[in-house]
C-alpha positions in Angstrom: 6.7 -28.8 -14.2 10.0 -27.9 -12.5 13.3 -27.0 -14.1 14.6 -30.5 -13.9 11.9 -32.0 -16.1 12.1 -29.1 -18.6 15.3 -30.4 -20.1 13.3 -32.8 -22.2 13.5 -36.6 -22.5 15.2 -38.4 -25.4 13.6 -41.9 -26.0 14.9 -44.1 -28.8 13.6 -47.5 -30.0 15.8 -50.2 -31.4 15.4 -53.7 -32.7 15.7 -55.9 -35.8 13.6 -55.2 -38.9 10.0 -56.2 -38.3 10.2 -56.1 -34.5 7.2 -53.7 -34.3 9.3 -50.8 -32.9 7.8 -48.2 -35.3 4.3 -49.0 -34.2 5.4 -48.9 -30.5 7.0 -45.5 -31.1 3.7 -44.1 -32.4 1.6 -45.7 -29.6 4.0 -44.2 -27.0 3.8 -40.8 -28.6 0.0 -40.9 -28.6 -0.1 -42.0 -25.0 2.3 -39.3 -23.8 0.4 -36.6 -25.8 -2.8 -37.7 -24.1 -1.1 -37.2 -20.8 -0.3 -33.7 -21.7 3.3 -34.0 -22.7 4.7 -32.1 -25.7 6.1 -34.9 -28.0 8.2 -35.0 -31.1 7.9 -38.3 -33.0 10.7 -38.8 -35.4 12.8 -41.5 -37.1 16.2 -42.4 -38.5 17.5 -42.2 -41.0 15.4 -39.1 -41.5 13.7 -36.7 -39.2 14.8 -33.5 -41.0 14.5 -32.5 -44.7 18.2 -33.2 -45.4 18.2 -36.4 -43.5 15.1 -37.6 -45.3 17.0 -37.1 -48.6 19.8 -39.3 -47.3 17.3 -41.9 -46.1 16.3 -42.6 -49.7 19.9 -43.1 -50.7 20.7 -45.7 -48.0 17.4 -47.7 -47.7 16.6 -48.2 -51.4 18.4 -50.0 -54.1 20.5 -53.2 -54.2 22.1 -54.6 -51.0 25.6 -53.9 -52.3 24.8 -50.3 -53.4 27.1 -48.9 -50.8 30.1 -50.2 -48.8 29.7 -50.3 -45.0 32.2 -47.5 -44.7 30.2 -45.3 -47.1 27.0 -46.1 -45.2 28.6 -45.0 -41.9 29.4 -41.6 -43.4 25.9 -41.2 -44.9 24.1 -42.2 -41.7 26.4 -39.9 -39.6 25.6 -37.0 -41.9 21.9 -37.7 -41.7 22.1 -38.0 -37.9 24.0 -34.8 -37.5 21.4 -32.8 -39.5 18.6 -34.6 -37.6 20.2 -33.7 -34.2 20.8 -30.0 -35.2 17.4 -29.3 -36.7 15.0 -31.6 -34.8 16.2 -33.4 -31.8 18.2 -30.8 -29.9 15.7 -27.9 -30.4 12.9 -30.1 -29.1 14.9 -31.2 -26.0 15.9 -27.7 -25.3 12.2 -26.7 -25.4 11.5 -29.4 -22.8 9.7 -31.8 -25.1 9.8 -35.6 -25.2 11.6 -36.9 -28.3 10.5 -40.4 -29.4 12.9 -41.6 -32.1 12.6 -44.8 -34.2 16.3 -45.8 -34.3 19.4 -43.8 -33.5 23.1 -44.4 -33.2 22.7 -47.9 -31.8 21.4 -49.0 -35.2 24.5 -47.7 -36.9 26.7 -49.5 -34.3 24.9 -52.7 -35.3 24.0 -52.5 -39.0 27.2 -50.8 -40.2 29.5 -51.6 -37.3 28.9 -55.4 -37.5 27.1 -56.3 -40.7 30.0 -56.5 -43.1 33.1 -56.5 -41.0 34.2 -55.2 -37.6 33.7 -51.4 -38.0 32.4 -50.7 -34.6 35.4 -48.5 -33.6 34.9 -46.4 -36.7 31.2 -45.9 -35.9 32.0 -44.9 -32.3 34.8 -42.5 -33.3 32.5 -40.7 -35.8 29.7 -40.7 -33.2 32.0 -39.1 -30.6 33.2 -36.5 -33.0 30.0 -35.5 -34.8 27.1 -36.5 -32.5 28.3 -36.8 -28.9 24.7 -37.5 -27.6 23.2 -40.6 -26.3 19.5 -41.2 -25.6 18.1 -40.9 -22.0 16.4 -44.3 -22.4 16.5 -46.9 -25.2 13.7 -49.4 -25.6 14.9 -52.6 -27.3 12.0 -54.5 -28.8 13.4 -58.1 -28.9 12.0 -60.4 -31.6 12.8 -63.7 -33.2 14.8 -62.9 -36.4 12.9 -65.2 -38.8 9.5 -63.8 -37.5 10.7 -60.2 -37.7 12.1 -60.7 -41.3 8.8 -62.2 -42.4 6.9 -59.3 -41.0 9.3 -56.8 -42.6 9.2 -58.4 -46.1 5.4 -58.6 -45.8 5.2 -54.8 -45.9 6.3 -55.0 -49.6 7.7 -51.5 -49.5 10.6 -49.9 -51.4 12.8 -49.5 -48.3 13.9 -53.1 -48.0 17.7 -52.9 -48.8 18.7 -54.3 -45.4 16.0 -56.9 -45.3 17.3 -58.2 -48.6 20.5 -59.2 -46.8 18.4 -62.1 -45.3 17.9 -63.8 -42.0 21.6 -64.3 -41.2 22.0 -60.5 -40.9 18.9 -60.2 -38.7 20.2 -63.0 -36.4 23.6 -61.2 -36.1 21.8 -57.9 -35.4 19.6 -59.5 -32.6 22.7 -60.9 -30.9 24.4 -57.5 -31.3 21.5 -55.5 -29.9 21.2 -57.7 -26.8 25.0 -57.2 -26.3 24.5 -53.5 -26.6 21.8 -53.7 -23.9 24.4 -55.1 -21.6 27.1 -52.6 -22.6 24.7 -49.7 -22.0 22.7 -51.2 -19.3 22.0 -47.8 -17.7 19.8 -46.7 -20.5 18.6 -49.9 -22.3 15.3 -51.6 -21.4 14.6 -54.9 -23.2 11.0 -55.7 -24.0 9.7 -59.0 -25.4 8.2 -58.1 -28.8 6.7 -61.6 -29.5 3.5 -60.8 -27.7 0.2 -59.0 -28.4 0.8 -55.4 -29.5 -1.2 -54.1 -26.6 0.9 -56.0 -24.0 4.1 -54.7 -25.5 2.7 -51.2 -25.5 1.8 -51.5 -21.9 5.3 -52.5 -21.0 6.8 -49.6 -23.1 4.6 -47.0 -21.4 5.5 -48.3 -17.9 9.2 -48.3 -18.8 9.2 -44.7 -20.1 6.8 -43.4 -17.4 9.2 -44.8 -14.7 12.0 -42.6 -16.3 9.7 -39.6 -16.3 8.7 -40.1 -12.7 12.3 -40.3 -11.6 12.7 -36.8 -12.9 10.0 -35.4 -10.7 
């Protein structure tokens, strides 16, 4: 492996709740490990001890537990710790980082969900994170189907699902707009198909990026 490929690869997955992105993250990580790549599979919010503590604060409880402005600060704090302790060290070691959600989720869920706060999100991101993924895989999914899947998990981290299908519809539109805004790194994949078909497209997409670095 030459010096160019040793800088690591940062892959993020985005999509509405229930789109299957967490499963696809795991499948991609398994595939890349089987091919001999060193892979760090992580998630947001979370991915480091401090960020996991913040995760419980923002994903559990009533929908109106936090204002959107407070959420932006909490998510940014979690992301900064995640970047310092997990993502950046792995990339510097030449590993592939596969992350379930990153800053694009904050641009959508906090930037658009309860007011137009996108500028605030971007300003904080520029100040405290200043890092974008190398490639972002957007798993596109019908909002009603995704929400039904998400609610069917019956877990405790359902605060955003509890906002209902209207939020999911807004998020889907927003994510597709982001894919146009950041067309250089976004790849949109149809998530309304068999899991194996989706996984095949994900692998081909990421492999193409890896091959371009050879």
